[in-house]
NUGU-956969 format. One record per atom (N, C-alpha, C, O): residue number from 0; residue in one letter; atom name; x, y, z. Coordinates in steps of 0.05 Angstrom, whole numbers, plus 5000, padded with zeros to 4 digits. Atoms other than C-alpha are relative to their C-alpha. Layout:
BEGIN
SITE  num  residuo  atomo     X     Y     Z
SITE  NUM        a     CA     X     Y     Z
...
***
This chain:
BEGIN
SITE  num  residuo  atomo     X     Y     Z
SITE    0        x      N  5026  5001  4989
SITE    0        x     CA  1884  7131  2792
SITE    0        x      C  5002  4998  5031
SITE    0        x      O  5016  4982  5041
SITE    1        x      N  5000  5000  4971
SITE    1        x     CA  1871  7146  2865
SITE    1        x      C  4983  4976  5011
SITE    1        x      O  4964  4968  4998
SITE    2        x      N  5014  5023  4988
SITE    2        x     CA  1848  7089  2911
SITE    2        x      C  4988  5009  5027
SITE    2        x      O  4998  5027  5040
SITE    3        x      N  5013  4993  4975
SITE    3        x     CA  1801  7091  2970
SITE    3        x      C  4993  4974  5014
SITE    3        x      O  4982  4956  5002
SITE    4        x      N  5007  5024  4984
SITE    4        x     CA  1794  7040  3026
SITE    4        x      C  4987  5010  5026
SITE    4        x      O  4994  5030  5037
SITE    5        x      N  5015  4993  4976
SITE    5        x     CA  1746  7041  3084
SITE    5        x      C  4993  4975  5016
SITE    5        x      O  4997  4953  5007
SITE    6        x      N  5008  5023  4984
SITE    6        x     CA  1722  6997  3141
SITE    6        x      C  4974  5007  5015
SITE    6        x      O  4968  5031  5020
SITE    7        x      N  5025  4996  4985
SITE    7        x     CA  1657  6987  3179
SITE    7        x      C  4995  4973  5015
SITE    7        x      O  5010  4954  5012
SITE    8        x      N  5007  5023  4985
SITE    8        x     CA  1623  6936  3224
SITE    8        x      C  4971  4992  4994
SITE    8        x      O  4953  5009  4994
SITE    9        x      N  5027  5010  5003
SITE    9        x     CA  1562  6892  3211
SITE    9        x      C  4990  4994  5028
SITE    9        x      O  5004  4982  5044
SITE   10        x      N  5012  5006  4974
SITE   10        x     CA  1515  6887  3270
SITE   10        x      C  4996  4969  5002
SITE   10        x      O  4991  4956  4982
SITE   11        x      N  5003  5029  4995
SITE   11        x     CA  1510  6817  3302
SITE   11        x      C  4975  4989  4986
SITE   11        x      O  4953  5000  4989
SITE   12        x      N  5022  5014  5013
SITE   12        x     CA  1466  6770  3261
SITE   12        x      C  4990  5013  4975
SITE   12        x      O  4970  5004  4964
SITE   13        x      N  5010  4985  5023
SITE   13        x     CA  1460  6818  3202
SITE   13        x      C  5016  4995  4974
SITE   13        x      O  5010  5009  4954
SITE   14        x      N  4983  5004  5023
SITE   14        x     CA  1512  6791  3153
SITE   14        x      C  4984  4992  4975
SITE   14        x      O  4988  5003  4954
SITE   15        x      N  5016  5009  5023
SITE   15        x     CA  1462  6755  3108
SITE   15        x      C  4982  5022  4989
SITE   15        x      O  4979  5025  4965
SITE   16        x      N  5017  4977  5010
SITE   16        x     CA  1416  6816  3105
SITE   16        x      C  5018  5021  4986
SITE   16        x      O  5009  5032  4966
SITE   17        x      N  4982  4982  5013
SITE   17        x     CA  1476  6860  3089
SITE   17        x      C  5007  4991  4972
SITE   17        x      O  5006  5007  4953
SITE   18        x      N  4994  5011  5027
SITE   18        x     CA  1495  6814  3031
SITE   18        x      C  4976  5002  4982
SITE   18        x      O  4978  5009  4958
SITE   19        x      N  5025  4999  5016
SITE   19        x     CA  1422  6811  3007
SITE   19        x      C  4996  5028  4989
SITE   19        x      O  4990  5031  4966
SITE   20        x      N  5004  4972  5009
SITE   20        x     CA  1417  6887  3004
SITE   20        x      C  5020  5008  4979
SITE   20        x      O  5013  5023  4960
SITE   21        x      N  4980  4993  5021
SITE   21        x     CA  1481  6892  2964
SITE   21        x      C  4995  4984  4974
SITE   21        x      O  5001  4994  4952
SITE   22        x      N  5008  5015  5024
SITE   22        x     CA  1457  6837  2917
SITE   22        x      C  4977  5013  4985
SITE   22        x      O  4972  5008  4961
SITE   23        x      N  5023  4986  5012
SITE   23        x     CA  1396  6881  2905
SITE   23        x      C  5005  5030  5000
SITE   23        x      O  4986  5046  5003
SITE   24        x      N  4993  4972  4999
SITE   24        x     CA  1433  6947  2902
SITE   24        x      C  4983  5017  4981
SITE   24        x      O  4977  5008  4959
SITE   25        x      N  5018  4983  5016
SITE   25        x     CA  1391  7004  2876
SITE   25        x      C  5015  5010  4975
SITE   25        x      O  5037  5019  4976
SITE   26        x      N  4988  4990  5025
SITE   26        x     CA  1405  7023  2803
SITE   26        x      C  5008  5030  5002
SITE   26        x      O  5028  5038  4991
SITE   27        x      N  4994  4971  4997
SITE   27        x     CA  1402  7097  2822
SITE   27        x      C  5025  5005  5017
SITE   27        x      O  5039  5025  5013
SITE   28        x      N  4975  4998  4984
SITE   28        x     CA  1458  7085  2873
SITE   28        x      C  5024  4994  4983
SITE   28        x      O  5044  5007  4984
SITE   29        x      N  4978  5008  5018
SITE   29        x     CA  1501  7050  2822
SITE   29        x      C  5006  5024  4981
SITE   29        x      O  5029  5029  4975
SITE   30        x      N  4996  4977  5018
SITE   30        x     CA  1490  7110  2775
SITE   30        x      C  5016  5022  5014
SITE   30        x      O  5034  5033  5001
SITE   31        x      N  4985  4979  4986
SITE   31        x     CA  1514  7159  2828
SITE   31        x      C  5029  4992  5004
SITE   31        x      O  5047  5009  5000
SITE   32        x      N  4973  5008  4996
SITE   32        x     CA  1575  7118  2844
SITE   32        x      C  5016  5002  4974
SITE   32        x      O  5040  5011  4975
SITE   33        x      N  4985  4998  5026
SITE   33        x     CA  1594  7115  2770
SITE   33        x      C  5004  5029  4993
SITE   33        x      O  5025  5036  4982
SITE   34        x      N  4997  4971  5005
SITE   34        x     CA  1581  7190  2763
SITE   34        x      C  5023  5011  5017
SITE   34        x      O  5036  5031  5009
SITE   35        x      N  4979  4991  4982
SITE   35        x     CA  1629  7199  2822
SITE   35        x      C  5028  4990  4990
SITE   35        x      O  5048  4997  5002
SITE   36        x      N  4975  5011  5010
SITE   36        x     CA  1682  7162  2781
SITE   36        x      C  5010  4976  5015
SITE   36        x      O  5033  4968  5012
SITE   37        x      N  4993  5024  4985
SITE   37        x     CA  1681  7101  2826
SITE   37        x      C  4999  4976  4983
SITE   37        x      O  4979  4971  4969
SITE   38        x      N  5000  5025  5015
SITE   38        x     CA  1702  7036  2795
SITE   38        x      C  5016  4979  5016
SITE   38        x      O  5028  4986  5036
SITE   39        x      N  4986  5021  4987
SITE   39        x     CA  1731  6969  2815
SITE   39        x      C  4993  4999  5030
SITE   39        x      O  5011  4997  5047
SITE   40        x      N  5009  4998  4972
SITE   40        x     CA  1690  6973  2880
SITE   40        x      C  4995  4971  5010
SITE   40        x      O  4979  4956  4998
SITE   41        x      N  5002  5027  4988
SITE   41        x     CA  1695  6911  2924
SITE   41        x      C  4997  5004  5031
SITE   41        x      O  5010  5021  5043
SITE   42        x      N  5003  5001  4971
SITE   42        x     CA  1673  6897  2996
SITE   42        x      C  5005  4972  5009
SITE   42        x      O  4994  4953  4998
SITE   43        x      N  4995  5026  4988
SITE   43        x     CA  1700  6840  3038
SITE   43        x      C  4991  5000  5029
SITE   43        x      O  4987  5022  5041
SITE   44        x      N  5005  5002  4972
SITE   44        x     CA  1683  6815  3107
SITE   44        x      C  5017  4978  5013
SITE   44        x      O  5024  4958  5000
SITE   45        x      N  4989  5021  4982
SITE   45        x     CA  1717  6777  3164
SITE   45        x      C  4982  5002  5024
SITE   45        x      O  4982  5021  5039
SITE   46        x      N  5020  5000  4978
SITE   46        x     CA  1663  6758  3214
SITE   46        x      C  4983  5025  4996
SITE   46        x      O  4970  5029  4975
SITE   47        x      N  5016  4976  5002
SITE   47        x     CA  1629  6825  3228
SITE   47        x      C  5015  5024  4990
SITE   47        x      O  5004  5046  4990
SITE   48        x      N  4985  4977  5010
SITE   48        x     CA  1684  6869  3201
SITE   48        x      C  4998  5001  4970
SITE   48        x      O  5000  4981  4956
SITE   49        x      N  5001  4995  5029
SITE   49        x     CA  1678  6900  3132
SITE   49        x      C  5024  5016  4992
SITE   49        x      O  5034  5033  5006
SITE   50        x      N  4978  4985  5013
SITE   50        x     CA  1733  6925  3087
SITE   50        x      C  4991  5006  4972
SITE   50        x      O  4986  4988  4956
SITE   51        x      N  5007  4992  5027
SITE   51        x     CA  1716  6964  3024
SITE   51        x      C  5023  5014  4986
SITE   51        x      O  5039  5027  4998
SITE   52        x      N  4979  4989  5017
SITE   52        x     CA  1761  6985  2967
SITE   52        x      C  4988  5009  4974
SITE   52        x      O  4972  4994  4962
SITE   53        x      N  5007  4992  5027
SITE   53        x     CA  1749  7026  2904
SITE   53        x      C  5020  5018  4989
SITE   53        x      O  5036  5030  5003
SITE   54        x      N  4982  4982  5014
SITE   54        x     CA  1787  7065  2853
SITE   54        x      C  4983  5024  4990
SITE   54        x      O  4960  5021  4983
SITE   55        x      N  5013  4975  5007
SITE   55        x     CA  1770  7137  2835
SITE   55        x      C  5011  5012  4975
SITE   55        x      O  5033  5023  4975
SITE   56        x      N  4991  4990  5026
SITE   56        x     CA  1776  7155  2762
SITE   56        x      C  5002  5031  4999
SITE   56        x      O  5018  5042  4984
SITE   57        x      N  5000  4971  5000
SITE   57        x     CA  1762  7228  2778
SITE   57        x      C  5012  5011  5026
SITE   57        x      O  5010  5035  5032
SITE   58        x      N  4987  4992  4975
SITE   58        x     CA  1801  7230  2844
SITE   58        x      C  4982  4995  5025
SITE   58        x      O  4957  4995  5023
SITE   59        x      N  5015  5006  4976
SITE   59        x     CA  1781  7215  2916
SITE   59        x      C  4983  5024  5009
SITE   59        x      O  4961  5021  5020
SITE   60        x      N  5015  4976  4991
SITE   60        x     CA  1760  7287  2930
SITE   60        x      C  4973  5002  4984
SITE   60        x      O  4953  5007  4996
SITE   61        x      N  5024  4999  5016
SITE   61        x     CA  1710  7286  2872
SITE   61        x      C  4981  4978  5008
SITE   61        x      O  4957  4983  5011
SITE   62        x      N  5017  5023  4992
SITE   62        x     CA  1684  7217  2893
SITE   62        x      C  4986  5006  5027
SITE   62        x      O  4962  5001  5029
SITE   63        x      N  5013  4996  4974
SITE   63        x     CA  1672  7237  2965
SITE   63        x      C  4981  5024  4999
SITE   63        x      O  4960  5023  5012
SITE   64        x      N  5018  4978  5002
SITE   64        x     CA  1641  7304  2947
SITE   64        x      C  4974  4993  4985
SITE   64        x      O  4953  5001  4993
SITE   65        x      N  5024  5009  5014
SITE   65        x     CA  1594  7272  2897
SITE   65        x      C  4982  4984  5018
SITE   65        x      O  4957  4987  5018
SITE   66        x      N  5016  5017  4981
SITE   66        x     CA  1571  7221  2949
SITE   66        x      C  4988  5018  5022
SITE   66        x      O  4965  5014  5029
SITE   67        x      N  5009  4982  4978
SITE   67        x     CA  1565  7275  3003
SITE   67        x      C  4976  5017  4992
SITE   67        x      O  4959  5024  5008
SITE   68        x      N  5021  4983  5010
SITE   68        x     CA  1519  7316  2959
SITE   68        x      C  4977  4984  4987
SITE   68        x      O  4959  4996  4975
SITE   69        x      N  5021  5017  5012
SITE   69        x     CA  1474  7257  2938
SITE   69        x      C  4979  4992  5020
SITE   69        x      O  4985  4980  5041
SITE   70        x      N  5023  5009  4984
SITE   70        x     CA  1405  7246  2968
SITE   70        x      C  4997  4970  4999
SITE   70        x      O  4988  4958  5018
SITE   71        x      N  5002  5029  5003
SITE   71        x     CA  1408  7175  2941
SITE   71        x      C  5020  4987  5019
SITE   71        x      O  5013  4967  5033
SITE   72        x      N  4980  5011  4981
SITE   72        x     CA  1472  7161  2981
SITE   72        x      C  4990  5003  5028
SITE   72        x      O  4993  4985  5045
SITE   73        x      N  5011  4995  4973
SITE   73        x     CA  1440  7192  3043
SITE   73        x      C  4978  4979  5006
SITE   73        x      O  4977  4968  5028
SITE   74        x      N  5022  5019  4997
SITE   74        x     CA  1379  7147  3032
SITE   74        x      C  5011  4972  5005
SITE   74        x      O  5001  4957  5022
SITE   75        x      N  4987  5026  4997
SITE   75        x     CA  1423  7085  3024
SITE   75        x      C  5012  4997  5028
SITE   75        x      O  5009  4977  5041
SITE   76        x      N  4987  5001  4974
SITE   76        x     CA  1463  7102  3087
SITE   76        x      C  4979  4996  5022
SITE   76        x      O  4983  4982  5041
SITE   77        x      N  5021  5003  4980
SITE   77        x     CA  1398  7109  3126
SITE   77        x      C  4988  4972  4999
SITE   77        x      O  4983  4960  5020
SITE   78        x      N  5011  5027  5004
SITE   78        x     CA  1372  7043  3097
SITE   78        x      C  5019  4979  5013
SITE   78        x      O  5009  4958  5022
SITE   79        x      N  4981  5019  4990
SITE   79        x     CA  1436  7008  3120
SITE   79        x      C  5005  5002  5030
SITE   79        x      O  5018  4984  5042
SITE   80        x      N  4994  4996  4972
SITE   80        x     CA  1437  7035  3191
SITE   80        x      C  4992  4977  5019
SITE   80        x      O  5004  4973  5040
SITE   81        x      N  5010  5021  4982
SITE   81        x     CA  1398  6977  3220
SITE   81        x      C  5017  4974  4998
SITE   81        x      O  5014  4956  5015
SITE   82        x      N  4984  5024  5003
SITE   82        x     CA  1449  6925  3195
SITE   82        x      C  5030  5005  5004
SITE   82        x      O  5046  4987  5005
SITE   83        x      N  4971  4995  4998
SITE   83        x     CA  1516  6961  3202
SITE   83        x      C  5006  5026  5016
SITE   83        x      O  4988  5043  5018
SITE   84        x      N  4990  4976  4986
SITE   84        x     CA  1556  7012  3241
SITE   84        x      C  5022  5011  4982
SITE   84        x      O  5042  4997  4977
SITE   85        x      N  4980  4988  5017
SITE   85        x     CA  1595  7060  3197
SITE   85        x      C  5006  5028  5009
SITE   85        x      O  4989  5045  5011
SITE   86        x      N  4991  4973  4993
SITE   86        x     CA  1635  7119  3220
SITE   86        x      C  5001  5017  4974
SITE   86        x      O  5006  5006  4952
SITE   87        x      N  4996  4983  5023
SITE   87        x     CA  1635  7179  3174
SITE   87        x      C  5018  5023  5007
SITE   87        x      O  5018  5033  5030
SITE   88        x      N  4983  4977  4996
SITE   88        x     CA  1685  7234  3165
SITE   88        x      C  4982  5025  5001
SITE   88        x      O  4966  5029  4983
SITE   89        x      N  5017  4977  4998
SITE   89        x     CA  1652  7298  3189
SITE   89        x      C  5003  5021  4978
SITE   89        x      O  4984  5036  4973
SITE   90        x      N  4995  4981  5022
SITE   90        x     CA  1682  7338  3132
SITE   90        x      C  4989  4990  4974
SITE   90        x      O  4975  5005  4960
SITE   91        x      N  5008  5011  5026
SITE   91        x     CA  1669  7292  3073
SITE   91        x      C  4973  4986  5001
SITE   91        x      O  4959  4984  4980
SITE   92        x      N  5025  5016  4998
SITE   92        x     CA  1609  7253  3099
SITE   92        x      C  5004  4971  4991
SITE   92        x      O  4985  4955  4992
SITE   93        x      N  4994  5027  5009
SITE   93        x     CA  1643  7190  3071
SITE   93        x      C  5013  4984  5023
SITE   93        x      O  5020  4995  5044
SITE   94        x      N  4985  5016  4981
SITE   94        x     CA  1675  7133  3108
SITE   94        x      C  5028  5011  5002
SITE   94        x      O  5040  5019  4982
SITE   95        x      N  4973  4990  4998
SITE   95        x     CA  1742  7154  3136
SITE   95        x      C  5019  4983  4983
SITE   95        x      O  5019  4959  4983
SITE   96        x      N  4980  5012  5018
SITE   96        x     CA  1797  7139  3086
SITE   96        x      C  5021  4986  5017
SITE   96        x      O  5034  4998  5034
SITE   97        x      N  4979  5014  4986
SITE   97        x     CA  1844  7085  3111
SITE   97        x      C  5027  5009  4988
SITE   97        x      O  5029  5017  4965
SITE   98        x      N  4973  4992  5008
SITE   98        x     CA  1918  7101  3108
SITE   98        x      C  5015  4976  4988
SITE   98        x      O  5017  4955  5000
SITE   99        x      N  4985  5022  5014
SITE   99        x     CA  1958  7059  3058
SITE   99        x      C  5027  4997  5013
SITE   99        x      O  5041  5017  5018
SITE  100        x      N  4973  5005  4989
SITE  100        x     CA  2019  7026  3089
SITE  100        x      C  5017  4984  4982
SITE  100        x      O  5042  4982  4987
SITE  101        x      N  4984  5016  5018
SITE  101        x     CA  2041  6981  3032
SITE  101        x      C  4984  4997  4974
SITE  101        x      O  4960  4995  4974
SITE  102        x      N  5012  5006  5026
SITE  102        x     CA  2028  6971  2958
SITE  102        x      C  5021  4986  4982
SITE  102        x      O  5044  4996  4980
SITE  103        x      N  4982  5015  5018
SITE  103        x     CA  2059  6920  2911
SITE  103        x      C  4990  5006  4971
SITE  103        x      O  4968  5000  4964
SITE  104        x      N  5007  4994  5028
SITE  104        x     CA  2059  6944  2838
SITE  104        x      C  5005  4977  4983
SITE  104        x      O  5000  4978  4959
***
């Protein structure tokens, strides 16, 4: 199973709102993520830095393409712009994939 890791930044003073929005995640967004083959999705923070990780049952290419073609994902990204700064890959429209440097099996 392919793995995907990304990073972003929460705007100053917006951590609690960021958490609140994820605690109230839209069911239609969850549906799209599952259709994309995304599972074991976790997001951590250190201060204003975010680190996200998920596994792709159908591969990272399928996961990023499914998200890039989703109006729901676009709507969510627009909804989150006031609380976070997230770079996107111009080709995939997803967060830039972090490069793995170590893995312990």
